[in-house]
N, C-alpha and C positions, 0 to 999 in steps of 0.2 A: 622647066626652069634651068638655064644655063649655069654650070658650076662656076663659081667666082674663082678667078685666077689671081696669082700674086701680081700680075701686071695690071689687073683691074684695081686692086688695092693701091698700087703705086700711082696710078693715074688720078684717082680720087684724092689721094693725100698729097699730090703734087711733088712726089719724090721718085727716085729711080727704083726698079725692082730689087736692085742690090741693097738699097737702104732698107726695103721692107724685109728682106731676107736677114739682114743683120739685126733687125728689131725681133724677128721671129725666133732667132737663135740666141737672143740676149747677149749680143756683141756689139753695143752701140759705138764702141770706140770713142772718137771725138764728136759724134753726133750731138747736136744741140738737144736738150731735154725737151724743148718745145716741139721739135720735129718728132721725136720718139713718141711723145704723147699724142700727136696728131695722127700718126700711124696706128697707134694702139686704138684710138677712137674709132677709126674707119673699120679696123679689124672687128671690134666689138659690135659696131652697128651693123655690119653686113653679115656677121656670123661666119666669117671665113675660118676654115680649118685646113691646115696644111695637109697635102696628100702624103700618106704613108709611103706609097710607092716612090715618089719623087724623093722623099726624105732618105729612104734606103739607098737610093742611087748615089746620094751625096755622102752619106756616112758609112756605106758598106755594112749597114745593120737592117735587120728586118723587125727587131723587137719581138720576135717569136722564140719560144723555147720548146724544144721537143721533150716530151715526158713519155717514157715507156714503162708500163706497169706489168708485173709478172702474173698477178692473179686478181682480175677485176671482181671475181666472186667474193674475195675476202673483204668484209666491211671495212678493214683498215684501209685498203686501197681507195675506196670511195671517200672516206674521210680525209685521206692524204691529198687526193686529187682536189677536193673542195678547198682545202687550205692553201694548196699551191696556186689554184686559180685566184683566190682572194688576195694573197701576198703578192702574186705576180701583177695583179691589176694595179695594186698600190704603186708599183714600180714601172707602170706603162708597158707591161709585158702581156703578150697573148700566148696561150698554150696550144701546141699541136700534140694531140695524144695518140697513143697506140698501146695495144696489149700483145703480150707474147704467149699467154696461156702456159707459162713455164716451159716453153719449147725454145731451145737455143737457136734453132734455125729460124723460127719466127722472129726472135729478138734481133738476130743479125739483119733479117730483111727489114724490120722496122727502123733500125739504125740507118740502113742505106737509104730508105725512103725520106726519112726526116732530114738527113744531111743533104740529099738532092733538092729537098724543098727550100733549103736556105736557112734553116733555123740558126740562131746565134749561139746555141749551146744545147747540151743534152743533159736530162735528168733521168737516171735509169735505175729502176727497181729490178735488178738483173736476176736471171736464172742461175747465174753463178757457175755455168758449166765450161765456158770457153771465153778467155779474155782477148782473143785475137781481134774480134770485130770492134770491141770498145776501145782496145789500144790503138787500133788503126784510125778510128774516128777521132780519138784524142790528139792525134798528130795535127789535126786540121781545125778543131774547135774545142772549147772547154767541155768537159764531162764531169758530172758529179754523181757518185753512186747514192741511192736513196735506200736506206734501211739495211740492204744486204751487201756484205763485202764480196769481193771477187779475188779468188786465188790467182796468182800470177799476174797481178796488176797492182800498181801503186796509186791508182786514181783516188781522188779525195772521196771520203765516205761521211755521210751524216746519218746517224742511227740513234737509237734509245740506249740507256743503260741497262740493256737486257739482262745481263748476269745479276746485277744488284736487285732488279725487280723480281727475278725469279727467286733469288735468295730470301727476299722480303715475303714472298707468298708462302714459301716453305716455313718460314718462321711463324706465320699466322696460323698455319695448320698445327704446328708443334705446340703453339701456345693454346690451341683449341683442344689439346688432349690427344692428338694423333700420333701413334708411334710407328705406324706404317703408312707411307705415302706413295703414290704412283702418279707419273706424268703421262697423259695421253697425247700421242703425236700422230702425224699422218704417215702414210706409206711413202709418199714422194720424199726424196732426199735433196731436192733442189735448193732449199732455203738454208742459207748460212745462219740466219737468225734462229731458226728452230734448233739448229745444231748447237748454238751458243747457249740457248735456254736449257737444252737437255743436259749439257755438260754442267751448267750452273746448278741445275736440280740435283744431280748426283753429288756434286761437291758439297752442297749444303746439307744433304742427307748424312754424308760422312762426317761433316763438322759437327752435327748435332747428335751423331750416334743413333739415327733412325734407319729403319728398314724400307726398302722400296726399289722400284725399277721404272724404266721408261718403256712404255707399251704402245704399239701401233694399234689404235682402236679401230675395229673392223668397221667397214663401211655398210655392212648389213646390219640392221637394227636387231635382229634376233640373235646373230652371232656376237654382237656387241654386248647384248644383254647377257649372254652366257659368260663372256669375259668378266663382266662385273660381278655376277654370282660367284664365280670361281674365286675372284679376289676377296670378296666378303667372307667367303667360307674360311679363308686363311688369315683373317684378321685377328688381332689380340684382343679378344673380349675382356673388359667391356669398352676398350678404347675404340672410337670411331675410325673409320677408314678415311685417309686424306687423298683427295683426287684433285689434280691440276690439270688443266688443259693448255696446250701450248699456243693456241689462238682462238678466235671466236668461232671459226668454222668447226673446229673439233669440239668446242663446247656445245654447239647445237646438236652435233652428233651424240654427244654424251647424254644430253637431256632427253633425247629420243629414246636412247637405250635404257636409261633409268626408269622411263615410263613403262618399260616391259618387265621390270623387276619388282620385288617387294621392298627394295631399299628406299629409304626416305632421308631426305636432307633437311635439317642437319643432324637428325637423330642417329642414323646409320652411317652416313658419309658426310664428310665436310668438304665443301667445294671452293675452288678458287680458279681464276682463269685470267688471261690477257684480254685486252680489247674491251672497252667499256661501251656498250650499246644499250638501247633502251630496254631490251628483254632482261639484262643483267640486274636492272633496278627493281624488277618485279618477281621474277622467278625465284622460288624457295624463300620468299621474304627478302630478297636482295643477295646478290652474289659478290663476295669479295673479289675485287678486280685490280689488276695492274694496268694503269692508264698511261698510255704514251701521249706526249704532248705534240700532237701533229701540227698545231699552229706554229710552235717554236721550231720544230723540224723543218717545216716548209720555209720559214724565214731564214734559218741558217743555210739550208740548201741553196736558196736563191741568192743569198748574200755571197756565198762562195762561187756560184756560177757567174754572177755579175763581175766578181773580182777577176775571174779568169777571162771573161769577155773583154774587160777594160785593161788587162795586163799586157803591156808592151813587150812581149817576148816571142821569140820564134818557137813555134810548137814543133815537137819532135826532136828538139835539141837535146844534148846530153848535159846541158847546164843544170845544176841543182837549184830547184826552186824553193823559195822560202815560204810558199803557200802552205797552209795547214793541210794535213792529210786525213785526219780523223776527228770527228766530233761526236760525243755521246751526250745527247740532250736528256737531262733528267726527267724521269716520269714519277709517278707516285702511286701508292697503293691505297685503294679505298676499302675499308674493312666494313662488311655487311653481315647480314644474319647467317649466311652460309657457313661461316666459320665459328659459329657460336652454338652452344647447346641451349635448349629451352631453360630459361631461368638463369641461375649462376653459372658462370663459366670458369673452368679450372684456371688458376693462375690469377684470380682477382677479377674485378668488374672491368668490362671492356665496352666501350661505346658501340652502338649498333651500326654506325656509320661514321665515316670521317677519314680524312687523309692520314696515312701512315708513312712517314718519311722512309724511303728505302735506305739501306746502310751498305757500307763497304763490305767486300768479301774477298777471299783469295781469287785471283784471276788466272 
């Protein structure tokens, strides 16, 4: 079956192709309402859909957005991609995605491929190692950083209130009777978000007068279990040990290591983590979790990107832009059984689950 063309619509409606184009672009001008309705009736009856390729030639837009994710293994990346896809579809946008594997060279190559493919803008969950490739791309099209900031660049960034969320997790552990708390991190140093969380962790420990450190949890389960046993030996009995993981991947590593020890949660250790996934709701009776609002982050990121796409300014100029440069989308902490003792909890009764608003802290 031959594709219906705009000329076919014009012939059947008894108008010119230019008139049909004006109707399709909602620019009727002085067109009579009767004419507009006749054209719309033919469009509806024939099921005509404008060619995206032809439209892009007229508007110099492809309605595609390039998305580069640093670590697709992290469940946060999957949740973020799903939210971006849904919010983008609402705005008539399609995504072209790539991953860097936390490799700056792969990120630079992905930027080059997506720009060459003609995307209207870039959303980048950056490795954070080298700003040159992204700064160069930003001279030609809008770029918004997702979740991770980039030293050496003033590109707009949409992220979570990571420092406040981490402070709230430490407060949960302190309220659960922990006097010594440790944050487990990964060996890789590419994530600015993890660095922010680590600094906030230590700052909140100092504010509350608690002991603790940031520790790289070993990737080998046996060695990680040995780390946990050593930490438990140094705890202040009868106070439980407070353990926080910097993200969902490290939490899974911690769960595996705990299984090789005699430590039990929440009797011996109280647990808290970032990233709320299905297993958080069932392991240890439920794990207290800092939840990032991926849907709101996606919406704000696309809002800023579209503002850049539509902004009539010369890219790469030295003119000061009035566009916002940083947004921290509030998350929330869900309190669950992993930060509670069996029966009564020190400090008064606390619900087994529910949202706990994060609070401000020195930045």
